[in-house]
N, C-alpha and C positions, 0 to 999 in steps of 0.2 A: 332761775328759769331758763337763761340763755344756754345752760349747759344741756338742759333737756332738749330745748330746740336743736342744738348742734348735733346731739346724739341721734335724734329722729331724723334730722335731714341727712346725716351721713348714711343711715341706713335706708333712705329713700322714702321716708315716710313724710310727705309734704301735702298740703291741701292745694288742689289746682285752682286756678282762678276761673276756668271754664268747667261746666259741667255740675257746678254746685247746686244742690237743693236747698240745704240749710246752711251748713257751715263748711261742706267739702270734705268731712272726715271719711264718709264711706266712699267718695270719689278718690280720696288719697289712698285708701287700703286698696281699692281696685286697680288703681294705677301702678301701686307697687307690687301687687301680685299678678298684674296681668290678666285680670278679669273684668267682665263688664260691671259698671256701677250698680246696675239695677239688681245684679246677683248679690252683691253685698248689702244693699239696701233691704232685700227680701230676707236675707239672713238675720239682719238686725231686727226686722219687724216679727219675724218667726220667734227669735230667741225673747223679744219683749213679751210675746203671748205665752211662751213657756216659763220664763222667770220675771214676772212683772216687776218694773220699777228699776231693774238693774242698769238698762241702758240710758234711763234717764239721768243716772249718776254718772255713767261712764262717758257718754258721748260729749257732754260739756267739758269734762276734764281733757279728753282728747282734742276738743276743739281749742282749747287753751294751750295744750302742750305742743301740737303739730304746727310748725311754721307754714305759712302760706307760701306758695311758688312765687318767686320773684322778690321775696323778702331778703334782707340783708343776710340773714343766717342761711337761707335755703340757697342763695346765689354763691356763697362762699364755700359751702360745704357740699360736695358732690358724693352720690352713692360709689361705693367701690365694688361695683358688680362686674 
């Protein structure tokens, strides 16, 4: 699992400590792509309406896979942008 955390952190996918609503996955995607978190949350809710159940499986997996900001993995691995 550490390899997954390192790869995601290297690409800039981390869950911020501030601005979380549930686990910070949407806020992490918003931070990575430079958009507002509400836009990502709206997209997730809209997709949940169109494809019921899919996000209920994907969100927890991303929550586990994305390292939190300030974690050892996120602190040592910076994005190469």
